[in-house]
C-alpha positions in Angstrom: -22.1 14.5 23.7 -22.1 11.6 25.9 -25.5 9.9 26.9 -26.3 9.5 30.5 -27.1 6.4 31.6 -30.9 5.8 32.5 -30.8 2.6 34.3 -28.2 0.7 36.5 -28.1 -3.0 36.4 -25.7 -4.9 38.9 -24.9 -8.5 38.6 -24.1 -10.4 41.7 -26.6 -7.9 43.7 -26.7 -10.5 46.8 -23.1 -10.6 47.0 -20.3 -9.4 49.1 -19.3 -6.3 47.1 -22.6 -5.3 46.7 -23.4 -5.5 50.5 -20.3 -3.7 51.6 -19.9 -1.1 49.0 -22.6 -0.6 46.4 -25.8 0.2 48.7 -24.1 2.4 50.8 -23.0 4.3 47.5 -26.4 4.3 46.4 -27.9 5.7 49.5 -25.0 8.4 49.5 -26.0 9.2 45.7 -29.5 9.7 47.0 -28.5 12.0 49.6 -26.7 14.1 47.1 -29.5 14.3 44.8 -27.5 12.2 42.0 -29.6 9.1 41.6 -32.8 8.9 39.9 -32.7 6.0 37.6 -34.0 2.2 38.0 -31.6 0.2 39.9 -31.9 -3.5 38.9 -30.3 -6.3 41.0 -29.7 -9.5 39.2 -28.7 -12.6 41.2 -29.3 -16.5 41.4 -30.7 -16.5 45.0 -34.3 -17.5 44.8 -35.3 -14.2 46.2 -38.2 -11.7 45.4 -38.3 -8.0 45.6 -39.2 -7.8 49.2 -36.2 -10.0 50.2 -33.8 -8.2 48.1 -35.0 -4.8 49.8 -34.3 -6.3 52.9 -30.9 -7.0 52.0 -30.3 -3.4 51.1 -31.6 -2.2 54.4 -29.4 -4.4 56.3 -26.3 -3.3 54.1 -27.2 0.2 55.0 -27.5 -0.3 58.6 -24.1 -2.3 58.7 -22.0 -0.4 56.3 -23.8 2.8 55.5 -23.6 4.5 58.6 -27.4 3.6 59.1 -30.4 3.8 56.9 -31.2 7.1 56.2 -35.3 7.1 56.1 -35.9 9.4 53.4 -33.0 8.1 51.2 -34.2 4.2 52.0 -37.8 5.3 50.8 -36.1 6.7 47.5 -34.0 3.8 47.1 -36.9 1.3 47.5 -38.9 3.1 44.9 -36.0 2.4 42.5 -35.3 -0.9 43.1 -36.0 -3.8 40.9 -35.0 -7.5 40.9 -34.3 -10.4 38.5 -33.7 -13.6 40.1 -32.1 -16.2 37.4 -29.2 -18.3 36.3 -26.7 -16.1 34.3 -26.6 -19.3 31.8 -30.0 -19.0 31.0 -31.7 -16.9 28.2 -34.8 -16.4 30.2 -33.0 -14.4 32.8 -31.9 -11.9 30.4 -35.3 -11.9 28.7 -36.7 -10.8 32.0 -33.8 -8.4 32.4 -34.8 -6.9 29.0 -38.6 -6.5 30.3 -37.4 -5.1 33.5 -35.4 -2.5 31.7 -38.7 -1.0 30.5 -37.2 0.8 27.4 -34.3 2.1 28.9 -31.7 3.2 26.1 -28.4 3.6 27.9 -28.2 1.0 31.0 -25.0 0.6 32.7 -24.6 -3.0 33.6 -22.1 -3.7 36.7 -20.6 -6.9 37.1 -19.8 -7.6 40.4 -19.0 -11.3 39.7 -16.0 -13.5 39.4 -14.1 -12.8 36.1 -14.7 -16.3 34.8 -18.7 -15.3 34.7 -17.9 -12.4 32.3 -18.3 -14.2 29.0 -21.4 -15.8 30.1 -23.1 -12.4 31.1 -21.9 -10.5 28.3 -23.2 -13.1 25.6 -26.3 -13.2 27.7 -26.3 -9.4 27.2 -25.6 -9.3 23.5 -28.3 -12.2 22.6 -31.2 -10.2 24.5 -29.9 -7.0 22.8 -29.4 -5.7 26.6 -25.9 -4.5 25.4 -27.1 -2.2 22.8 -26.3 1.5 23.7 -25.1 0.3 27.1 -21.9 0.5 29.3 -20.2 -2.4 31.1 -18.5 -1.6 34.5 -16.2 -4.5 35.6 -14.2 -5.0 39.0 -10.7 -5.7 39.5 -9.0 -8.2 39.1 -8.7 -7.8 35.4 -7.3 -11.3 34.9 -4.6 -13.1 36.8 -1.4 -12.7 34.5 -0.9 -11.0 31.3 -2.3 -13.7 28.8 -5.4 -14.1 31.1 -5.9 -10.1 31.0 -5.5 -10.1 27.2 -8.0 -13.1 27.0 -10.4 -11.1 29.1 -10.3 -7.9 27.3 -11.0 -9.9 24.0 -14.1 -11.4 25.7 -15.4 -8.0 26.8 -14.7 -6.5 23.4 -16.8 -9.2 21.9 -19.8 -7.7 23.3 -18.9 -3.7 23.8 -16.8 -1.2 22.2 -13.8 -0.2 24.2 -15.2 3.3 25.2 -18.3 1.5 26.7 -15.9 -0.8 28.9 -15.3 0.9 32.1 -12.7 -1.0 34.6 -13.0 0.0 38.2 -9.9 0.0 40.4 -11.3 2.1 43.4 -8.2 3.4 44.0 -8.4 6.0 41.4 -11.6 7.0 42.7 -10.1 8.1 46.1 -10.0 12.0 46.8 -6.4 11.8 47.8 -5.2 10.0 44.7 -6.9 12.5 42.6 -5.5 15.3 44.8 -1.8 14.1 44.3 -2.6 14.2 40.4 -3.9 17.8 40.8 -1.1 18.7 43.0 1.4 17.7 40.5 -0.1 19.7 37.3 -1.7 22.7 39.3 1.5 24.0 41.0 4.5 25.1 38.6 6.9 24.9 41.6 7.1 21.1 41.3 7.5 20.7 37.8 11.4 21.9 37.5 12.2 19.4 40.5 10.3 16.5 39.0 13.0 14.6 37.4 16.4 12.6 37.5 18.4 15.6 37.8 16.9 16.4 41.4 15.1 13.4 42.6 17.4 10.5 44.2 14.7 8.1 44.8 10.8 7.3 45.4 9.4 5.3 47.8 5.9 4.2 48.3 4.4 2.0 51.3 0.9 0.6 51.4 0.7 -1.0 54.8 -2.2 -2.6 56.7 -2.3 -3.8 60.2 -5.0 -6.3 59.5 -4.3 -9.8 58.4 -6.7 -11.6 55.6 -9.7 -11.2 58.2 -10.8 -14.7 57.3 -10.8 -14.4 53.6 -8.0 -16.8 53.6 -9.3 -18.7 50.4 -9.5 -15.5 48.5 -6.1 -14.4 49.5 -4.6 -17.7 48.3 -5.9 -17.1 44.8 -4.6 -13.2 45.0 -1.5 -12.7 47.3 -0.1 -9.1 47.6 1.3 -8.9 44.1 -2.1 -9.6 42.5 -4.0 -8.0 45.1 -2.4 -4.7 45.3 1.1 -4.3 43.4 -0.4 -5.1 39.9 -3.1 -2.3 40.2 -3.0 0.2 42.8 0.6 0.6 43.1 0.8 0.8 39.3 -2.0 3.2 39.3 0.3 5.4 41.7 3.5 4.9 39.9 1.5 6.1 36.8 0.2 9.2 38.3 3.5 10.1 39.8 5.7 9.9 36.9 3.3 10.7 33.8 3.9 13.6 31.6 1.4 16.1 31.7 -1.6 15.7 29.9 -3.2 17.9 27.0 -6.3 18.1 29.3 -8.9 15.8 30.8 -10.6 12.6 29.5 -8.4 10.5 27.1 -5.4 12.7 27.1 -5.2 12.2 30.8 -5.6 8.4 30.1 -3.2 8.4 27.5 -0.3 9.8 29.6 -1.1 7.3 32.4 -1.1 4.3 29.7 2.3 5.7 28.2 3.9 6.0 31.7 3.5 2.2 32.4 4.9 1.4 29.1 8.3 3.1 30.0 8.2 1.1 33.6 10.9 -1.8 33.1 9.9 -5.4 33.7 10.4 -6.8 36.9 12.8 -9.8 37.4 12.8 -11.9 40.5 16.1 -10.2 41.6 14.1 -7.0 42.2 11.6 -8.6 44.7 11.3 -9.7 48.0 8.3 -11.8 49.1 6.9 -12.4 52.7 4.4 -14.2 54.8 3.4 -13.2 58.1 3.9 -15.9 60.6 0.5 -17.6 61.5 -0.9 -16.9 57.8 -1.0 -20.9 57.2 -3.4 -21.3 60.2 -5.9 -19.1 58.7 -8.9 -20.7 57.4 -9.0 -21.9 53.7 -5.1 -21.3 53.7 -3.1 -24.5 52.6 -0.6 -25.7 55.3 2.1 -25.3 52.9 1.0 -21.9 51.2 3.8 -20.0 49.5 1.5 -17.1 48.8 2.8 -13.7 49.7 1.2 -11.3 52.1 4.0 -9.0 51.8 6.1 -7.8 48.7 8.6 -5.3 48.1 10.0 -4.5 44.8 12.4 -2.0 43.2 11.6 -0.8 39.7 12.9 1.6 37.1 11.5 3.8 34.4 13.3 3.7 31.1 12.5 7.5 30.1 14.7 10.6 29.9 12.7 12.1 32.8 13.3 9.1 35.1 16.6 7.4 34.0 18.4 5.7 36.9 16.1 6.8 39.5 15.0 3.7 41.7 11.4 3.2 42.9 11.0 1.3 45.8 7.7 -0.2 46.6 6.2 -2.2 49.8 2.9 -3.9 50.1 1.8 -5.7 53.3 -0.6 -7.1 55.9 0.0 -7.2 59.6 2.6 -4.4 59.6 2.9 -1.8 62.3 0.5 0.8 61.0 -2.5 1.1 58.4 -1.1 3.7 55.9 -0.3 4.7 52.3 2.5 7.1 52.1 4.8 8.2 49.2 8.3 9.8 49.8 10.0 11.4 47.1 13.6 12.0 48.3 15.7 14.6 46.4 19.5 14.8 46.0 21.7 16.0 48.6 23.5 19.5 47.7 26.6 18.9 45.7 28.9 20.3 48.2 28.9 20.4 51.8 29.1 24.1 52.8 28.6 23.9 56.7 30.8 21.8 58.8 28.3 19.7 60.5 28.7 16.0 61.7 25.5 15.2 60.4 23.9 16.7 57.3 20.5 14.9 58.0 18.2 13.3 55.3 17.6 14.7 52.2 14.9 17.2 51.3 11.8 15.1 50.5 8.1 15.8 49.4 5.8 13.4 51.6 2.3 12.5 50.0 0.4 10.7 52.7 -2.9 9.1 50.8 -4.4 7.6 54.0 -5.5 7.6 56.6 -5.3 11.2 56.6 -4.4 13.3 53.7 -1.0 15.1 53.9 1.4 17.2 51.6 4.7 17.9 53.2 7.9 19.1 52.4 11.1 18.2 54.2 13.8 20.9 54.6 16.8 21.7 56.6 16.7 24.8 58.8 19.3 26.1 61.1 19.2 25.5 65.0 19.1 28.5 67.3 22.7 29.1 68.6 26.0 30.4 67.4 27.0 27.2 65.5 25.9 26.9 61.7 24.3 23.6 62.4 20.8 22.5 61.2 17.9 20.3 62.1 15.3 18.7 59.6 11.7 19.8 59.6 8.5 19.3 57.6 6.4 22.0 56.2 3.0 20.6 56.5 -0.3 21.3 54.5 -2.9 19.0 55.8 -6.6 18.3 55.2 -9.2 16.3 56.8 -12.3 16.0 54.6 -15.5 16.1 56.5 -18.0 14.9 53.6 -15.4 13.1 51.3 -17.4 11.2 48.5 -16.4 7.6 48.6 -14.6 5.9 45.7 -17.4 3.8 44.6 -20.3 6.7 44.6 -17.8 9.0 42.6 -16.9 5.9 40.0 -20.6 5.0 39.8 -21.5 8.7 38.8 -18.7 9.1 36.3 -19.6 5.7 34.7 -23.2 6.9 34.5 -22.1 9.9 32.8 -19.6 8.2 30.5 -16.6 10.1 32.2 -13.7 7.5 31.7 -10.7 9.6 33.3 -10.4 7.5 36.3 -11.0 4.1 35.0 -8.4 1.6 33.5 -8.0 1.2 29.7 -7.3 -2.1 28.0 -3.6 -0.8 27.2 -2.9 0.2 30.7 -4.3 -3.0 32.3 -2.2 -5.0 30.3 1.1 -3.0 30.8 0.7 -3.3 34.5 0.5 -7.0 33.9 3.4 -7.0 31.6 5.4 -5.3 34.4 4.8 -7.9 37.3 4.2 -11.3 35.1 7.8 -12.7 35.6 7.2 -12.4 39.3 3.9 -14.2 39.7 3.9 -17.5 41.6 7.0 -18.8 43.1 9.6 -16.9 41.1 11.1 -16.0 44.5 11.0 -17.6 48.0 8.6 -16.4 50.4 10.3 -15.2 53.7 8.6 -15.1 56.9 8.1 -12.2 59.2 6.6 -11.3 62.4 3.1 -9.9 62.7 3.8 -5.9 63.7 7.0 -5.5 61.9 8.0 -4.0 58.6 8.3 -7.3 56.7 11.3 -9.7 56.1 14.6 -8.0 56.8 15.6 -9.1 53.2 13.7 -6.2 52.0 16.6 -3.8 52.8 18.7 -5.5 50.3 16.8 -4.0 47.8 17.6 -0.3 48.5 20.8 -0.2 46.6 21.5 3.8 46.6 22.5 3.9 50.2 18.9 4.9 51.2 16.9 3.0 54.1 13.0 2.4 54.0 10.9 5.2 55.5 8.6 3.7 57.8 5.4 5.5 58.3 4.0 6.6 61.6 0.6 6.8 63.0 1.2 10.6 63.3 2.7 13.0 60.6 6.4 12.3 61.2 9.2 14.2 62.8 12.1 13.7 60.8 14.3 14.3 63.9 12.1 12.4 66.4 
């Protein structure tokens, strides 16, 4: 039986991630009756506990939908604070005292990866790593080599089964619903292969730019920020084989799916940068960092051999939406003499902003002629009290449930796929804000299809 965490320690407690995500998640956990352990913030800010509590309250007012008086009272009773330098042994000795005998603390590193080794060593020397778990935020490195180095660093101080790598996308309700829909409905499995699927498109679009985070984006870019992690998680969920069950079998199949993805080459990729990006604060005037990337990849497996997967990620695009379109092949013979047989049958998963599962089919138009039109059969759900990804993942980590955390082998396979296209492996093409990226992206679609551009509302294929 896996031990429940009995204390939550988060490093970087005065930082941006804690302010925007962690405090609101803690309030929600309290509202749901799921948080009863001490919460210890660690940072080098020169603060005391009262200042830390004030920071928590301000976070809830700005990002938590308001500070719930009862939840805030409970949160304040759980909060503790350790102020100190991560390089100082005294900081970790104070943490040890503050843990007050906790046997299974959960250490959340909301800090840059460059500090992981320092904190890991401090936890080990103070024995705060004994019986503990460690939760780390993406990015898990900046390349395959750095990911391997980072994983080796973490493994010095914690066993793999105690390392929880958060990719918040795996904590999203719609992404987990996608996985559930695949394996809970026998109707999909006979069609889910190269015999029936012609191509797959995944678009992850945002209308926003970099929102003043130019310095961060100069270090990341669309490939590192989204393609390597969120997109690869979706690919794994879409293409994996049925797992033997939850837990490690589920992670085994996600990792195996990525081992079969062919390594990308520059010929498979188009990079773009929206006009005006170089005027953003913190961005170099001659920056070649991509704010858009389109890629074509293949999966070398019996199930998916020859099926192209087309991926798009970008900022300053026409809509904010994540959508997956699985296009099926057309019937092998045209039976009806209509001039336009329409687009192929398809299944559409919309992951955000609304949750949609739709099937595109052809139906006969009313009238004498045997002519048809394309329609969608839509099942749509608007959850009213959907659990936020960070709340879900923090609860899972506290319970030792690793199903929706990235394992070492999965992280390294994702980096292996994108490693050859990092940096300036391809030129960066300019595109106008509000468009679907550089026109060169169309050249990647070699099977005669075109990009399916998501709309603000569930689409009518004939509109």
